[in-house]
C-alpha positions as CSV (number, residue, x, y, z in Angstrom):
1,M,10.0,51.8,-16.9
2,T,11.7,51.6,-20.2
3,R,11.0,49.1,-23.0
4,R,14.3,47.4,-22.1
5,D,12.9,46.6,-18.6
6,L,9.9,45.0,-20.0
7,D,11.9,42.8,-22.4
8,S,14.4,41.6,-19.7
9,G,12.9,38.1,-19.9
10,T,12.3,37.8,-16.2
11,Q,9.1,36.0,-15.3
12,T,7.5,35.1,-12.1
13,L,5.9,31.6,-11.8
14,E,3.2,31.2,-9.4
15,R,2.7,27.7,-7.9
16,T,-0.7,26.8,-6.6
17,R,-1.1,24.1,-4.0
18,T,-3.9,21.8,-4.4
19,Q,-5.6,20.6,-1.3
20,R,-6.6,17.0,-0.7
21,P,-10.3,16.4,-0.9
22,R,-12.1,16.2,2.5
23,L,-12.7,12.6,3.5
24,F,-16.0,11.3,5.0
25,R,-16.6,8.3,7.2
26,V,-19.5,6.1,6.3
27,L,-21.2,4.9,9.5
28,L,-23.7,2.2,10.0
29,L,-26.0,2.9,12.9
30,N,-27.5,0.3,15.2
31,D,-31.3,-0.4,15.3
32,D,-33.3,-3.2,16.9
33,Y,-34.7,-4.6,13.7
34,T,-32.1,-5.0,11.0
35,P,-30.6,-8.6,11.2
36,M,-26.9,-8.9,11.8
37,E,-26.7,-11.1,8.7
38,F,-28.0,-8.3,6.5
39,V,-25.5,-5.9,7.9
40,V,-22.7,-8.3,7.2
41,E,-24.0,-8.8,3.6
42,V,-24.1,-5.0,3.1
43,L,-20.6,-4.6,4.3
44,R,-19.4,-7.3,1.9
45,R,-21.4,-6.2,-1.1
46,F,-21.1,-2.4,-0.9
47,F,-17.8,-2.0,1.0
48,R,-15.9,-5.1,-0.2
49,K,-15.1,-6.3,3.3
50,T,-14.0,-9.8,4.0
51,E,-16.3,-12.0,6.1
52,Q,-14.2,-11.4,9.1
53,E,-13.9,-7.6,8.6
54,A,-17.7,-7.4,8.1
55,E,-18.4,-9.4,11.2
56,L,-16.1,-7.2,13.3
57,I,-17.8,-4.0,12.0
58,M,-21.2,-5.5,12.5
59,L,-20.3,-6.3,16.2
60,A,-19.1,-2.7,16.7
61,V,-22.5,-1.5,15.3
62,H,-24.3,-3.9,17.6
63,H,-22.3,-3.2,20.8
64,K,-21.2,0.4,20.3
65,G,-24.2,1.8,18.4
66,Q,-22.2,2.5,15.2
67,G,-19.4,1.2,13.0
68,V,-17.2,2.6,10.3
69,A,-17.8,0.9,7.0
70,G,-15.1,3.0,5.2
71,V,-13.6,6.4,4.6
72,Y,-14.1,8.0,1.1
73,S,-14.3,11.2,-0.8
74,R,-17.6,13.0,-0.3
75,D,-19.2,11.9,-3.6
76,V,-18.2,8.2,-3.1
77,A,-19.5,8.3,0.6
78,E,-22.8,9.8,-0.4
79,T,-23.2,7.3,-3.2
80,K,-22.6,4.4,-0.8
81,V,-25.0,5.8,1.7
82,A,-27.7,6.0,-0.9
83,Q,-27.0,2.5,-2.2
84,V,-27.1,0.9,1.2
85,M,-30.2,2.8,2.3
86,A,-32.0,1.7,-0.9
87,A,-31.0,-1.9,-0.4
88,A,-32.2,-1.8,3.2
89,R,-35.5,-0.3,2.3
90,Q,-36.0,-2.8,-0.5
91,E,-35.6,-5.6,2.1
92,G,-37.8,-3.8,4.5
93,F,-35.1,-3.0,7.1
94,P,-34.7,0.4,8.9
95,L,-30.9,0.4,8.7
96,R,-29.5,3.9,8.9
97,V,-26.3,4.9,7.2
98,V,-24.7,8.3,7.4
99,A,-21.6,10.0,6.1
100,E,-19.7,12.5,8.3
101,P,-16.5,14.4,7.9
102,E,-13.4,12.6,9.0
103,A,-12.0,13.9,12.3
104,G,-9.2,16.4,11.9
105,E,-10.3,17.5,8.5
């Protein structure tokens, strides 16, 4: 290679593709002790659901065993799980909340 080849001015640009962050579903799980009203309150307070949305999710939890409160990035999902679990414990309820990877991710 000659000096002239090095100075030709041709450059190769590499483009990197950024991947979207993996999303996680926050699920409320049914139990026999947590009042339905508390579940609705949690959905409104921590997940900013309307009264109607919160009641529909609460009924899914009650009848199907679980309900999706929302879909978030991992950090946000884990924070919401911790906040809801702390609020439930403070009120003396055994409500369980988990975050799991969104299907197809």
